[in-house]
N, C-alpha and C positions, 0 to 999 in steps of 0.2 A: 371411563376408566383408562382410556387410551392416553390421556394426558397426565395421568398420575404415576407417581413412583412407588411400586410395591413389589413384594416378593412374588415370584411366579406361582408358588404353591397356593397363594390366596385365591387364584382363579379356581383351583380345585375345591377350596373351602367354600367359596360362594356357590359353586355348582352343587356341592353336597347339601348346602343349605336350601337351595331351590328344590332339589329332589326331596329333601326331608319335608318341606312345606307342602309339595304336591302330594306326598304320601299321607300327611295328616289330613289334607283336604279329602282324599279318598276315603280315609277312615271315617271322617265326619259324615260323608254321604252314606256310607254303609250302616252307621249308627242310626241315621234318619230312616233309611229304608227298612232297618230291623224293627223299628218302632211302628212303622206303617204295617209291616207284615204281622206284627204281634197283635194288632188290633182284633185279629180273628180269635186269638187266644183270650183277649180281654172280653170279647163278645161271649165266648163260651163260659167264661167265669161269671159274667153278669147274669146270663140266662140260668145258670146253675143256682145262683142265689135267689132267683124268683121261681124255682121249680115248683113250690108250694101252690103258686097262683096259676100255674099253667099245666095243661095236660101233659103227663109224663111222655107219652108217645110223640106228641108234637114237639116237645123239648128235645127228645132224642134225635129226631130228624134234623132239627136245626143245628144241634150241636155236632152231629155227624157231617153236615155240610160245611160247617165252619172249619172243622178239623181237617176234612179232606182238602179244602181250599189252602189251608196252612201247609199240609204235607207237600203239595206240588210246587210250593214257592221255593226258589233257590236260596240257599243260605247266602246272605249278603257278605259274609266274611270268608266265603270259600276262596276268594281270590288271594287272601293273605296267608299263604302257605308258610310253614316253618323254614322251607328252603329260601323263600324270599327275604325273611327276616335274617336268616344266616348270611346271605349275600350282602345285604345292607350293613350288618354288623362288621363283617370282615372288611368291606370297603372303608367304612368310617375308621376302623381300628388301624388300617394301613395308612390312611391319611393322617391320623393322629400321631402315629410314629414318625412320619415324614416331617411333620410340622415341628415336633419337639426336637428332632435331630437337627433340622435347619436352625432352630432357635438357638440351641446349644452351640452350633458352629458360629453363628454370628456373635454370641457372647464371647467365645474364645478369641475371635478376630478383634473385637473391640477391646478386650483385656490386653491382648498382645500390643495393640497400637499405643495404649496408654502407658504400658511398661516401657516400650520403645522410646516414647516421648520423654519419660523421666530419665532414662539412661542417657539419651542425647543431651538433655539439659545438663546432667551431671558432668559429662565429658566437656561441654562447653565452658562450665564453670572452672574445671580443672586447668584447661588450656589457658584460659584468660588469667587465672591466678599464677600459673607458671610464667607467663610473660611479665607479670608485675614483679614477681620475685627476681627474674633476670634483670629487669630495669633497676631495681634497688641495688643488686649486686654490682652492677656496672657503674652505678652512681659513685661508688667508693673508689673507682679507678678512673679518674677524669680523663686521662690520656687515652686509655682503652675505650672509655665511654664515648669520647669524641670520634674515634675511629669507627666504633660499632653503631653510632647513632643512626646513620642511614638505614642500616639493616634492621635495627630494632624498631625504627619508625614504620618501616615496611611491614614488619611483624605484627605491631599494634594495629596498623590499618587493615592488614589481612584478617586479624582476629575480629575486628569490628565488623568488617564485611561478612565474615563468616556468621557472626551473631545475628546480623540482619537477615542473612539468607536462612539461617536456622529458625529465626522468628516466623518468617514467611512459611517455611516448611511445616512448622508446628501448627500454624493456622490451618494449613491444608489437612494436616493430620486430624485436627479437632473436628473439622467439618466431615471427614470420612468416618471418624469414630462416631459422631453424632448421627450420621446416616445409618450406620450399622446398628446403633441402639434403637433408633426409631423402627427400623425393619424388624428388629427382635421383638419390640413391643407389639408390633402387628401380628407377628407370628404367635406370640404368647396369647394374645386375646383370641385368636382363631383356634389355637389348640385347646384352650379352655372351653370354647364354644362346642367343639367337636366332642370333647370329653363328656360334656353334659348331655349332648345329643345321644351319644352311645348309651348312656345310662337310662335316658328317657325311653329310647326305643326298646331297650332290654325289658323295662317295666311294661311298656305298651304291648310287646309281643306276648307276654305272659297273660295280660288282661284280654287280649284278642283271642287267644287259644281257649281261655276259660269261657268267654261268651260264646265263641264258636261251638264248643263242646255242649254247652247248655242248650243252644238252638237245635243241634242234631239230636240231643236226647229227647227234646220235646217233639220233634218230628217223628222219632222212632216210636215213642209211646202212642202218639196220635195215629200213626199208621197201623200199629198193633190193634188199637181200638176199633179202627174202621174195618180191618180185615176180620176181627173176631165177631163183631156185631152184637155181643151179649151186653145186657144192661148192666150186669155186675162189673164188667170190665170198664164200661163207659163211666160208671160212678167212680171207679178206682182212679181212672185217668183224670177225670174232672177234679177229684180230691187232691191229687198230687199236683196238678197245675195251680190250683188255688193256694196250696201250701207253700209252693216255691215261687209264686208270682212276684212278691215283693223283693225277694232275694235276687231274682234275675234282673229286675228293673234297677236295683241298687248297683249290680254289677255293670250294667250297661251305662249308667250314670257315671260311675267311677272311671270307666273307659273314656267316656266323653270328656270328662274333666282333665284327665291326664293328656289327652290328645290336644285339647285346647291350650293346656299349660305348655306342652311341647312346641306347639305352633308359636306361642308367644315368646318362648325362650329363643327359638331360632331367629325370630325377627329382631329380638333385642340384641342378641350376639352379633348378628350381621350388622346392625347399626353401629355397635361399639367398634368393630373392626374397621368399618367404613370411616368412622370418625377419626380413628387412629391414622388412616391414610390421608384424610383431608387435612388434619392437623399438621402433618409432616410437610405438606406443601407450603404452609405459612412460614416455615423456617428457611433461612438461606442455606442452600446446600452447594458449596463450591461454585458460587456465581451461576447457578442453574445447570451446571454440568454434572452429570452423574459419574461418579468415580468408577474407573474400569478396574482398578486394582483392588484385589481382595474379594470384591463382590460381583465382579463381571460388569460389562458395559451394557449400554442400551442399544438394542439392535435397531437397524433402520426401519423395520416393520413393526416394532413393538417397543413400548416404554417400560415393559416389565423388567425389573431388576433381578438378575439371576445370580445365585451364589454357588451353584454347583458346577 
């Protein structure tokens, strides 16, 4: 990255993407751990289905042991607090506003340069036309024309020289404008990526809280069953676990799918932004010199192009 030209906010964008990827990885580990823990509940359900073939007392003992083992296990999603999601949301929201603001600023700068170029070209045409008109007028007065010829020739030469100078200046302006537009495209892609990430994390947060609550609910009723010890309570707890087993597994699967999708989206977005940066290097930009006007220059310690 040190040899590439890009807006300094993209460093924050890539950092946010890395943190998002790590977060998704932690979520997937928690989902896997939840399935491992839930095997005890699955065992309880399997035993309850075979209760006709096994002595009731023996089944009760085994079920109590499995439930007791499940109760003492820590909720794998306990580390994902609402406060953590709030902090992530606010950080990404702040970065999104910075990216969109910088993008609009670059758009305004590029638009201003294009308008300035058109105005400059218009003035050049007017001045050149004025000299031609003056030449035609003097042509009708030969004596005056002979006297004024040296001055008129100097005027035309100066106009031609100004035109060449203006042409060179326009070329420089085009390079600078192109750079601004490419930087704007990079910021636009990163802003879209952060916007999608914000929405994905909002959805994931709701799914996490739902799964987290379901786990705590199962732990609560299992603990109640263990402390009560009555067969009637045991049967009611087992019945409820069996009734909501498929629903809970579907919720866990939905969370896993959204997490994997978010992980994929982050990688795809980062790839698109990086491609924007790499493509910009393939185009000539002011003979390899980063313009200092309007967007800031490259510092001696970094090649990150700053616009603020």
